C-alpha positions as CSV (number, residue, x, y, z in Angstrom):
1,M,-38.6,-76.6,104.3
2,F,-38.5,-78.5,101.1
3,T,-40.7,-78.9,98.0
4,S,-40.1,-82.6,98.0
5,L,-39.0,-84.5,101.1
6,T,-37.7,-87.3,99.1
7,T,-34.6,-85.1,98.6
8,C,-33.8,-84.6,102.3
9,S,-30.9,-87.0,102.3
10,N,-29.2,-84.9,99.5
11,L,-28.9,-81.7,101.6
12,T,-25.5,-81.1,103.2
13,V,-25.3,-77.4,103.7
14,F,-25.1,-77.6,107.5
15,G,-23.5,-81.0,107.9
16,W,-26.7,-82.7,109.1
17,S,-27.4,-86.3,108.5
18,F,-30.9,-87.3,107.2
19,V,-33.1,-90.3,107.2
20,D,-36.0,-90.4,104.8
21,Y,-39.2,-92.0,106.1
22,G,-41.2,-91.8,102.9
23,P,-42.3,-88.8,100.7
24,E,-43.7,-86.7,103.6
25,Y,-41.2,-86.9,106.5
26,C,-37.5,-87.1,107.2
27,S,-35.5,-86.8,110.3
28,F,-32.1,-85.0,110.9
29,T,-29.3,-85.3,113.3
30,A,-25.9,-83.6,114.0
31,Q,-24.6,-80.2,115.2
32,G,-26.3,-80.8,118.6
33,V,-29.8,-80.7,117.3
34,D,-32.1,-83.6,116.3
35,G,-35.5,-83.2,114.6
36,G,-37.5,-83.7,111.6
37,F,-39.3,-82.1,108.6
38,F,-42.7,-82.9,107.3
39,K,-44.1,-81.9,103.9
40,S,-46.6,-79.0,104.2
41,D,-48.0,-76.3,102.0
42,L,-47.7,-73.8,104.8
43,V,-44.8,-71.3,104.8
44,V,-42.8,-70.1,107.9
45,S,-42.0,-66.4,107.7
46,T,-41.3,-63.7,110.2
47,K,-43.8,-61.5,108.2
48,N,-46.5,-64.0,109.4
49,G,-45.3,-63.8,113.0
50,S,-43.5,-67.2,112.9
51,P,-40.6,-67.8,115.0
52,L,-37.2,-67.5,113.3
53,I,-34.9,-70.5,113.4
54,V,-31.3,-69.2,113.5
55,L,-28.4,-71.5,112.6
56,Y,-24.8,-70.8,113.4
57,S,-21.9,-70.7,110.9
58,N,-18.2,-70.2,111.3
59,D,-18.1,-68.5,107.8
60,L,-21.2,-66.7,106.7
61,E,-20.1,-66.2,103.1
62,V,-19.3,-69.9,102.5
63,T,-22.6,-71.0,104.1
64,Q,-24.5,-68.4,102.0
65,N,-22.9,-69.8,98.8
66,K,-23.8,-73.4,99.8
67,I,-27.4,-72.3,100.5
68,E,-27.8,-70.6,97.2
69,K,-26.3,-73.6,95.4
70,A,-28.8,-75.8,97.1
71,G,-31.7,-73.7,95.9
72,G,-32.1,-71.3,98.8
73,K,-32.6,-67.5,98.2
74,V,-31.2,-64.7,100.5
75,I,-34.1,-62.5,101.5
76,K,-32.3,-60.3,103.9
77,P,-28.5,-59.6,103.2
78,T,-25.9,-59.9,105.9
79,F,-26.2,-57.3,108.6
80,S,-24.6,-56.6,112.0
81,F,-26.5,-57.0,115.2
82,P,-25.4,-57.1,118.9
83,G,-23.4,-60.4,119.0
84,G,-22.4,-60.8,115.4
85,R,-23.7,-60.8,111.8
86,R,-26.4,-62.7,110.1
87,F,-28.5,-63.0,107.0
88,H,-32.0,-64.5,106.4
89,F,-32.7,-66.9,103.6
90,S,-35.7,-68.9,102.3
91,G,-35.7,-72.5,101.3
92,P,-37.1,-73.7,98.0
93,N,-40.7,-73.6,99.2
94,G,-40.4,-70.2,100.9
95,N,-39.7,-71.0,104.6
96,E,-37.5,-68.3,106.3
97,F,-34.4,-69.2,108.2
98,A,-31.4,-67.1,109.4
99,V,-27.6,-67.9,109.7
100,W,-25.4,-66.0,112.2
101,S,-21.7,-65.8,113.0
102,E,-19.7,-63.9,115.6
């Protein structure tokens, strides 16, 4: 997700808490999800058949602004779908994610 995992603890877009475990791995907690990120040259994209990780936001526009300020890029603008609205973005190294709201 990131070009340098040494910066994981600086990311606050989704209110997650990070613990850095060296330059190649960090864990995250909060919002009912725990996990981790490891440094990789591979890129996750729906174009490549990868699963799409979709995160929830109470306010898409505010979240989009935070993502862009953190270095993310919107790759699919907000659109409606059954159940709400969402947009897709890529992180600084190109991994694709989506954010949805009701």
